[in-house]
A tleap script that builds the chain and sets N, CA, C and O, in Angstrom:
source leaprc.protein.ff14SB
mol = sequence {
  NMET PRO GLU GLY VAL PRO ALA TYR ILE LEU
  VAL VAL ARG ILE ALA THR ILE LEU GLY MET
  ALA PHE SER ILE ALA ILE GLY LEU LEU LEU
  LEU ILE GLY GLY PHE VAL LEU PRO SER LEU
  VAL ALA PHE ALA LEU PHE VAL PRO SER ILE
  ALA THR MET VAL TYR ALA GLU LYS ARG ALA
  ALA LEU ALA GLN THR ASN ALA ARG GLN ARG
  PRO CSER
}
set mol.1.N position { 179.603 -93.839 -20.780 }
set mol.1.CA position { 178.422 -94.369 -20.128 }
set mol.1.C position { 177.219 -94.001 -20.990 }
set mol.1.O position { 177.107 -92.859 -21.435 }
set mol.2.N position { 176.318 -94.955 -21.233 }
set mol.2.CA position { 175.147 -94.665 -22.045 }
set mol.2.C position { 174.274 -93.575 -21.426 }
set mol.2.O position { 174.242 -93.389 -20.210 }
set mol.3.N position { 173.580 -92.875 -22.289 }
set mol.3.CA position { 172.719 -91.782 -21.847 }
set mol.3.C position { 171.594 -92.308 -20.966 }
set mol.3.O position { 170.931 -93.284 -21.318 }
set mol.4.N position { 171.378 -91.669 -19.830 }
set mol.4.CA position { 170.274 -92.021 -18.960 }
set mol.4.C position { 170.571 -93.089 -17.920 }
set mol.4.O position { 169.706 -93.396 -17.100 }
set mol.5.N position { 171.764 -93.662 -17.931 }
set mol.5.CA position { 172.110 -94.671 -16.934 }
set mol.5.C position { 172.676 -93.950 -15.716 }
set mol.5.O position { 173.618 -93.168 -15.843 }
set mol.6.N position { 172.107 -94.207 -14.528 }
set mol.6.CA position { 172.598 -93.526 -13.324 }
set mol.6.C position { 174.054 -93.901 -13.013 }
set mol.6.O position { 174.511 -94.998 -13.334 }
set mol.7.N position { 174.758 -92.976 -12.390 }
set mol.7.CA position { 176.172 -93.195 -12.077 }
set mol.7.C position { 176.373 -94.320 -11.061 }
set mol.7.O position { 177.400 -94.999 -11.078 }
set mol.8.N position { 175.391 -94.515 -10.176 }
set mol.8.CA position { 175.576 -95.564 -9.168 }
set mol.8.C position { 175.606 -96.959 -9.785 }
set mol.8.O position { 176.131 -97.892 -9.178 }
set mol.9.N position { 175.051 -97.108 -10.980 }
set mol.9.CA position { 175.102 -98.409 -11.643 }
set mol.9.C position { 176.547 -98.774 -11.983 }
set mol.9.O position { 176.938 -99.936 -11.866 }
set mol.10.N position { 177.325 -97.801 -12.396 }
set mol.10.CA position { 178.736 -98.052 -12.680 }
set mol.10.C position { 179.469 -98.515 -11.429 }
set mol.10.O position { 180.268 -99.450 -11.484 }
set mol.11.N position { 179.202 -97.871 -10.312 }
set mol.11.CA position { 179.842 -98.245 -9.053 }
set mol.11.C position { 179.412 -99.650 -8.640 }
set mol.11.O position { 180.237 -100.449 -8.197 }
set mol.12.N position { 178.129 -99.950 -8.783 }
set mol.12.CA position { 177.624 -101.279 -8.420 }
set mol.12.C position { 178.238 -102.346 -9.313 }
set mol.12.O position { 178.621 -103.412 -8.833 }
set mol.13.N position { 178.336 -102.069 -10.604 }
set mol.13.CA position { 178.934 -103.041 -11.520 }
set mol.13.C position { 180.377 -103.338 -11.151 }
set mol.13.O position { 180.781 -104.500 -11.102 }
set mol.14.N position { 181.154 -102.298 -10.891 }
set mol.14.CA position { 182.566 -102.495 -10.544 }
set mol.14.C position { 182.696 -103.275 -9.239 }
set mol.14.O position { 183.480 -104.221 -9.156 }
set mol.15.N position { 181.934 -102.885 -8.224 }
set mol.15.CA position { 182.034 -103.550 -6.919 }
set mol.15.C position { 181.598 -105.005 -6.998 }
set mol.15.O position { 182.241 -105.874 -6.408 }
set mol.16.N position { 180.519 -105.284 -7.714 }
set mol.16.CA position { 180.046 -106.671 -7.771 }
set mol.16.C position { 180.965 -107.544 -8.610 }
set mol.16.O position { 181.163 -108.716 -8.289 }
set mol.17.N position { 181.526 -106.998 -9.673 }
set mol.17.CA position { 182.464 -107.793 -10.472 }
set mol.17.C position { 183.722 -108.092 -9.671 }
set mol.17.O position { 184.263 -109.194 -9.761 }
set mol.18.N position { 184.194 -107.126 -8.891 }
set mol.18.CA position { 185.336 -107.392 -8.013 }
set mol.18.C position { 184.991 -108.464 -6.977 }
set mol.18.O position { 185.793 -109.359 -6.710 }
set mol.19.N position { 183.801 -108.366 -6.401 }
set mol.19.CA position { 183.370 -109.371 -5.426 }
set mol.19.C position { 183.286 -110.762 -6.023 }
set mol.19.O position { 183.707 -111.741 -5.407 }
set mol.20.N position { 182.737 -110.844 -7.231 }
set mol.20.CA position { 182.643 -112.146 -7.896 }
set mol.20.C position { 184.030 -112.699 -8.220 }
set mol.20.O position { 184.289 -113.887 -8.030 }
set mol.21.N position { 184.914 -111.839 -8.708 }
set mol.21.CA position { 186.263 -112.293 -9.067 }
set mol.21.C position { 187.032 -112.775 -7.840 }
set mol.21.O position { 187.693 -113.813 -7.880 }
set mol.22.N position { 186.942 -112.013 -6.747 }
set mol.22.CA position { 187.651 -112.424 -5.533 }
set mol.22.C position { 187.083 -113.712 -4.962 }
set mol.22.O position { 187.845 -114.566 -4.508 }
set mol.23.N position { 185.780 -113.872 -4.972 }
set mol.23.CA position { 185.200 -115.091 -4.399 }
set mol.23.C position { 185.595 -116.326 -5.211 }
set mol.23.O position { 185.904 -117.372 -4.641 }
set mol.24.N position { 185.585 -116.207 -6.527 }
set mol.24.CA position { 185.990 -117.341 -7.358 }
set mol.24.C position { 187.489 -117.617 -7.200 }
set mol.24.O position { 187.895 -118.773 -7.083 }
set mol.25.N position { 188.305 -116.575 -7.197 }
set mol.25.CA position { 189.755 -116.762 -7.080 }
set mol.25.C position { 190.124 -117.386 -5.742 }
set mol.25.O position { 190.921 -118.322 -5.693 }
set mol.26.N position { 189.558 -116.883 -4.669 }
set mol.26.CA position { 189.859 -117.442 -3.343 }
set mol.26.C position { 189.342 -118.868 -3.234 }
set mol.26.O position { 190.003 -119.739 -2.668 }
set mol.27.N position { 188.136 -119.101 -3.789 }
set mol.27.CA position { 187.592 -120.458 -3.773 }
set mol.27.C position { 188.481 -121.443 -4.514 }
set mol.27.O position { 188.704 -122.560 -4.047 }
set mol.28.N position { 188.987 -121.030 -5.663 }
set mol.28.CA position { 189.879 -121.921 -6.418 }
set mol.28.C position { 191.189 -122.167 -5.682 }
set mol.28.O position { 191.687 -123.292 -5.655 }
set mol.29.N position { 191.748 -121.117 -5.083 }
set mol.29.CA position { 192.994 -121.300 -4.330 }
set mol.29.C position { 192.791 -122.239 -3.139 }
set mol.29.O position { 193.636 -123.089 -2.858 }
set mol.30.N position { 191.667 -122.077 -2.446 }
set mol.30.CA position { 191.391 -122.967 -1.319 }
set mol.30.C position { 191.154 -124.400 -1.781 }
set mol.30.O position { 191.565 -125.350 -1.116 }
set mol.31.N position { 190.493 -124.548 -2.917 }
set mol.31.CA position { 190.239 -125.884 -3.452 }
set mol.31.C position { 191.543 -126.562 -3.870 }
set mol.31.O position { 191.736 -127.752 -3.620 }
set mol.32.N position { 192.426 -125.812 -4.498 }
set mol.32.CA position { 193.736 -126.360 -4.874 }
set mol.32.C position { 194.522 -126.741 -3.627 }
set mol.32.O position { 195.254 -127.731 -3.625 }
set mol.33.N position { 194.369 -125.948 -2.558 }
set mol.33.CA position { 195.068 -126.235 -1.310 }
set mol.33.C position { 194.474 -127.383 -0.518 }
set mol.33.O position { 195.046 -127.798 0.490 }
set mol.34.N position { 193.329 -127.906 -0.958 }
set mol.34.CA position { 192.722 -129.046 -0.293 }
set mol.34.C position { 191.694 -128.679 0.763 }
set mol.34.O position { 191.212 -129.553 1.483 }
set mol.35.N position { 191.357 -127.426 0.867 }
set mol.35.CA position { 190.349 -126.984 1.839 }
set mol.35.C position { 188.987 -126.921 1.150 }
set mol.35.O position { 188.595 -125.884 0.614 }
set mol.36.N position { 188.280 -128.034 1.172 }
set mol.36.CA position { 187.048 -128.147 0.396 }
set mol.36.C position { 185.927 -127.298 0.996 }
set mol.36.O position { 185.286 -126.534 0.275 }
set mol.37.N position { 185.684 -127.418 2.279 }
set mol.37.CA position { 184.573 -126.679 2.885 }
set mol.37.C position { 184.776 -125.161 2.813 }
set mol.37.O position { 183.841 -124.455 2.435 }
set mol.38.N position { 185.958 -124.628 3.158 }
set mol.38.CA position { 186.142 -123.177 2.993 }
set mol.38.C position { 186.028 -122.723 1.531 }
set mol.38.O position { 185.582 -121.608 1.260 }
set mol.39.N position { 186.429 -123.580 0.599 }
set mol.39.CA position { 186.297 -123.197 -0.808 }
set mol.39.C position { 184.832 -123.135 -1.219 }
set mol.39.O position { 184.453 -122.277 -2.016 }
set mol.40.N position { 184.011 -124.019 -0.694 }
set mol.40.CA position { 182.579 -123.970 -0.992 }
set mol.40.C position { 181.944 -122.711 -0.418 }
set mol.40.O position { 181.049 -122.130 -1.032 }
set mol.41.N position { 182.402 -122.290 0.747 }
set mol.41.CA position { 181.912 -121.035 1.335 }
set mol.41.C position { 182.311 -119.860 0.444 }
set mol.41.O position { 181.505 -118.963 0.195 }
set mol.42.N position { 183.551 -119.869 -0.032 }
set mol.42.CA position { 184.009 -118.794 -0.915 }
set mol.42.C position { 183.214 -118.784 -2.217 }
set mol.42.O position { 182.850 -117.716 -2.709 }
set mol.43.N position { 182.941 -119.959 -2.779 }
set mol.43.CA position { 182.133 -120.033 -3.995 }
set mol.43.C position { 180.707 -119.547 -3.730 }
set mol.43.O position { 180.095 -118.924 -4.597 }
set mol.44.N position { 180.183 -119.825 -2.553 }
set mol.44.CA position { 178.822 -119.387 -2.214 }
set mol.44.C position { 178.732 -117.870 -2.100 }
set mol.44.O position { 177.658 -117.299 -2.287 }
set mol.45.N position { 179.847 -117.214 -1.795 }
set mol.45.CA position { 179.842 -115.754 -1.697 }
set mol.45.C position { 179.733 -115.085 -3.068 }
set mol.45.O position { 179.619 -113.862 -3.155 }
set mol.46.N position { 179.766 -115.875 -4.123 }
set mol.46.CA position { 179.525 -115.360 -5.473 }
set mol.46.C position { 178.066 -114.934 -5.631 }
set mol.46.O position { 177.770 -113.967 -6.333 }
set mol.47.N position { 177.167 -115.650 -4.986 }
set mol.47.CA position { 175.725 -115.429 -5.148 }
set mol.47.C position { 175.281 -114.038 -4.682 }
set mol.47.O position { 174.543 -113.384 -5.420 }
set mol.48.N position { 175.682 -113.547 -3.510 }
set mol.48.CA position { 175.252 -112.194 -3.135 }
set mol.48.C position { 175.766 -111.111 -4.090 }
set mol.48.O position { 175.095 -110.101 -4.304 }
set mol.49.N position { 176.935 -111.317 -4.652 }
set mol.49.CA position { 177.467 -110.332 -5.589 }
set mol.49.C position { 176.618 -110.254 -6.847 }
set mol.49.O position { 176.253 -109.161 -7.282 }
set mol.50.N position { 176.303 -111.389 -7.428 }
set mol.50.CA position { 175.505 -111.382 -8.651 }
set mol.50.C position { 174.083 -110.913 -8.357 }
set mol.50.O position { 173.469 -110.239 -9.185 }
set mol.51.N position { 173.559 -111.260 -7.196 }
set mol.51.CA position { 172.211 -110.823 -6.831 }
set mol.51.C position { 172.147 -109.312 -6.653 }
set mol.51.O position { 171.155 -108.685 -7.023 }
set mol.52.N position { 173.194 -108.729 -6.092 }
set mol.52.CA position { 173.246 -107.273 -5.929 }
set mol.52.C position { 173.260 -106.577 -7.281 }
set mol.52.O position { 172.589 -105.563 -7.469 }
set mol.53.N position { 174.019 -107.119 -8.219 }
set mol.53.CA position { 174.080 -106.505 -9.539 }
set mol.53.C position { 172.740 -106.631 -10.263 }
set mol.53.O position { 172.287 -105.673 -10.890 }
set mol.54.N position { 172.113 -107.781 -10.186 }
set mol.54.CA position { 170.815 -107.973 -10.837 }
set mol.54.C position { 169.778 -107.033 -10.238 }
set mol.54.O position { 168.991 -106.432 -10.970 }
set mol.55.N position { 169.768 -106.902 -8.923 }
set mol.55.CA position { 168.816 -106.011 -8.262 }
set mol.55.C position { 169.016 -104.556 -8.688 }
set mol.55.O position { 168.051 -103.857 -8.997 }
set mol.56.N position { 170.266 -104.106 -8.704 }
set mol.56.CA position { 170.545 -102.710 -9.071 }
set mol.56.C position { 170.190 -102.448 -10.533 }
set mol.56.O position { 169.649 -101.391 -10.856 }
set mol.57.N position { 170.486 -103.395 -11.414 }
set mol.57.CA position { 170.173 -103.223 -12.831 }
set mol.57.C position { 168.656 -103.156 -13.042 }
set mol.57.O position { 168.166 -102.323 -13.804 }
set mol.58.N position { 167.929 -104.031 -12.368 }
set mol.58.CA position { 166.466 -104.020 -12.511 }
set mol.58.C position { 165.872 -102.736 -11.946 }
set mol.58.O position { 164.940 -102.176 -12.523 }
set mol.59.N position { 166.400 -102.274 -10.836 }
set mol.59.CA position { 165.899 -101.038 -10.232 }
set mol.59.C position { 166.147 -99.843 -11.146 }
set mol.59.O position { 165.282 -98.979 -11.289 }
set mol.60.N position { 167.334 -99.789 -11.769 }
set mol.60.CA position { 167.645 -98.694 -12.681 }
set mol.60.C position { 166.772 -98.761 -13.932 }
set mol.60.O position { 166.324 -97.731 -14.436 }
set mol.61.N position { 166.533 -99.963 -14.430 }
set mol.61.CA position { 165.671 -100.108 -15.609 }
set mol.61.C position { 164.241 -99.681 -15.287 }
set mol.61.O position { 163.583 -99.040 -16.106 }
set mol.62.N position { 163.768 -100.029 -14.112 }
set mol.62.CA position { 162.426 -99.630 -13.698 }
set mol.62.C position { 162.332 -98.113 -13.550 }
set mol.62.O position { 161.327 -97.514 -13.932 }
set mol.63.N position { 163.359 -97.498 -13.005 }
set mol.63.CA position { 163.367 -96.036 -12.854 }
set mol.63.C position { 163.378 -95.354 -14.218 }
set mol.63.O position { 162.717 -94.332 -14.402 }
set mol.64.N position { 164.117 -95.905 -15.167 }
set mol.64.CA position { 164.143 -95.327 -16.513 }
set mol.64.C position { 162.783 -95.473 -17.188 }
set mol.64.O position { 162.320 -94.554 -17.862 }
set mol.65.N position { 162.148 -96.619 -17.008 }
set mol.65.CA position { 160.829 -96.846 -17.604 }
set mol.65.C position { 159.811 -95.886 -17.017 }
set mol.65.O position { 158.999 -95.321 -17.749 }
set mol.66.N position { 159.844 -95.697 -15.710 }
set mol.66.CA position { 158.919 -94.773 -15.061 }
set mol.66.C position { 159.173 -93.326 -15.494 }
set mol.66.O position { 158.229 -92.550 -15.648 }
set mol.67.N position { 160.433 -92.966 -15.690 }
set mol.67.CA position { 160.756 -91.606 -16.108 }
set mol.67.C position { 160.265 -91.326 -17.529 }
set mol.67.O position { 159.863 -90.204 -17.838 }
set mol.68.N position { 160.298 -92.346 -18.392 }
set mol.68.CA position { 159.831 -92.160 -19.761 }
set mol.68.C position { 158.309 -92.050 -19.840 }
set mol.68.O position { 157.778 -91.379 -20.726 }
set mol.69.N position { 157.612 -92.704 -18.921 }
set mol.69.CA position { 156.156 -92.721 -18.960 }
set mol.69.C position { 155.549 -91.462 -18.365 }
set mol.69.O position { 154.395 -91.150 -18.660 }
set mol.70.N position { 156.271 -90.741 -17.551 }
set mol.70.CA position { 155.737 -89.515 -16.934 }
set mol.70.C position { 155.601 -88.417 -17.982 }
set mol.70.O position { 156.532 -88.175 -18.750 }
set mol.71.N position { 154.463 -87.758 -18.018 }
set mol.71.CA position { 154.331 -86.639 -18.961 }
set mol.71.C position { 155.136 -85.450 -18.469 }
set mol.71.O position { 155.202 -85.182 -17.270 }
set mol.72.N position { 155.736 -84.750 -19.393 }
set mol.72.CA position { 156.573 -83.590 -19.038 }
set mol.72.C position { 155.774 -82.323 -18.976 }
set mol.72.O position { 156.324 -81.260 -18.692 }
savepdb mol mol.pdb
quit
């Protein structure tokens, strides 16, 4: 893990990537099975996962920037 990156970022990355993978996989399986509307719902569940990761990454970057600017 790079120096200065909080440990919770690793947990968030793993959880969101799993969420994205499951939503796409389930959506594709439902689409192959002919269930169009449930597959669209599964594909839509990709968005909260990516949004969570973007939010956590931006928050960690902001915290690192603030920590560097504080005088010691």
